C-alpha positions as CSV (number, residue, x, y, z in Angstrom):
1,X,0.0,-0.4,-0.1
2,X,1.5,3.3,-0.7
3,X,-0.7,5.7,1.4
4,X,-2.8,5.8,5.2
5,X,-4.8,7.3,6.7
6,X,-6.2,7.1,10.2
7,X,-10.1,9.0,10.3
8,X,-13.2,8.6,12.0
9,X,-15.8,6.2,10.5
10,X,-18.3,8.3,11.2
11,X,-19.2,11.8,8.5
12,X,-19.0,15.0,10.4
13,X,-21.2,18.0,9.5
14,X,-18.9,18.7,6.8
15,X,-18.9,15.8,5.1
16,X,-15.7,14.6,6.0
17,X,-14.2,11.6,8.1
18,X,-12.1,13.9,10.6
19,X,-8.6,12.3,10.6
20,X,-6.6,11.1,13.8
21,X,-5.2,14.6,14.5
22,X,-8.1,16.5,14.1
23,X,-9.7,13.9,16.7
24,X,-7.2,14.2,19.5
25,X,-7.3,17.8,19.0
26,X,-10.8,17.6,19.8
27,X,-10.7,15.5,22.9
28,X,-7.7,18.3,24.2
29,X,-10.0,21.2,23.4
30,X,-12.9,19.4,24.9
31,X,-11.1,19.2,27.9
32,X,-11.7,15.7,28.0
33,X,-7.8,15.0,28.8
34,X,-6.5,14.4,32.1
35,X,-3.4,16.0,32.6
36,X,-1.1,13.2,31.5
37,X,-2.4,12.7,28.8
38,X,-2.8,16.5,27.6
39,X,0.8,16.5,28.7
40,X,1.4,14.2,26.1
41,X,-0.7,15.1,23.5
42,X,1.1,18.7,23.4
43,X,4.4,17.2,23.2
44,X,3.3,15.2,20.9
45,X,1.5,17.1,18.5
46,X,4.7,19.8,18.7
47,X,7.0,16.6,17.9
48,X,4.7,16.1,14.8
49,X,5.0,20.2,14.1
50,X,8.6,20.0,13.7
51,X,9.2,16.7,12.1
52,X,7.5,17.6,8.8
53,X,5.9,19.9,6.9
54,X,2.7,21.9,7.5
55,X,0.6,22.3,3.7
56,X,-1.6,25.0,5.1
57,X,1.7,26.8,5.3
58,X,2.4,26.5,2.5
59,X,-1.0,27.4,0.8
60,X,-3.3,28.5,3.0
61,X,-6.1,28.0,0.6
62,X,-5.8,24.0,1.5
63,X,-8.6,24.1,4.6
64,X,-11.1,27.3,3.6
65,X,-13.9,25.3,3.0
66,X,-15.0,28.3,0.8
67,X,-12.3,26.9,-1.5
68,X,-12.2,23.3,-0.2
69,X,-15.2,22.1,1.3
70,X,-13.8,18.7,2.1
71,X,-10.2,17.7,2.0
72,X,-7.9,14.4,3.9
73,X,-4.8,14.3,4.5
74,X,-2.9,10.9,3.7
75,X,0.6,9.6,5.3
76,X,2.9,8.2,2.3
77,X,3.8,4.5,3.9
78,X,7.4,5.3,3.0
79,X,7.1,8.2,5.9
80,X,8.3,5.0,8.4
81,X,9.3,7.9,11.3
82,X,6.3,9.9,11.3
83,X,4.1,6.6,11.2
84,X,5.8,5.3,13.9
85,X,4.7,7.7,16.1
86,X,1.0,7.3,15.5
87,X,0.2,4.8,17.7
88,X,0.2,6.7,20.4
89,X,-2.5,8.9,19.2
90,X,-5.0,5.4,18.0
91,X,-4.2,4.5,21.8
92,X,-5.2,7.8,23.2
93,X,-8.0,7.6,21.1
94,X,-8.9,4.0,22.3
95,X,-8.7,5.0,26.3
96,X,-11.5,8.2,25.5
97,X,-13.5,5.8,23.7
98,X,-13.6,7.5,20.4
99,X,-13.7,5.4,17.3
100,X,-11.2,5.5,14.4
101,X,-10.6,3.0,11.6
102,X,-7.4,2.6,9.1
103,X,-7.2,3.2,5.5
104,X,-5.2,2.3,3.3
105,X,-5.1,2.2,-0.8
106,X,-2.2,2.1,-3.3
107,X,-3.8,5.0,-5.6
108,X,-5.9,8.4,-4.6
109,X,-8.2,9.0,-7.1
110,X,-9.3,12.6,-5.7
111,X,-7.6,15.8,-7.3
112,X,-4.0,16.4,-5.4
113,X,-4.3,19.7,-4.0
114,X,-0.7,19.3,-1.8
115,X,1.9,16.7,-1.5
116,X,5.3,16.5,-0.3
117,X,7.9,13.7,0.1
118,X,5.9,12.2,3.5
119,X,2.5,13.0,2.9
120,X,-0.7,14.2,0.4
121,X,-3.8,15.9,0.5
122,X,-6.8,15.1,-1.6
123,X,-9.9,17.1,-2.1
124,X,-12.4,14.8,-1.1
125,X,-12.2,12.1,1.7
């Protein structure tokens, strides 16, 4: 498989499946995380922020719903250094009863809006 994405099995109010980072960020914003989990989440997010490019910094319109109503971000399976840390996020979701699923595909059929060596952002889900 070439691409992988971890997301909610359910569509949100915008017609998209919320990705793993959106799901965990939502838990943090809601105040649901314990202090230990909140510290872990903050450190993990800081690590990811430093580890790879933020597509929105390259193209600020990428996640603007008036321009692209639905987008989804996929890791390249070759981004092993990034994927090796996703398990902590999945464990966090499991602890708080938040459902998620893993999707793997060889080919993304939606239009590619952004790509780099570790990720691809597509229009649609």
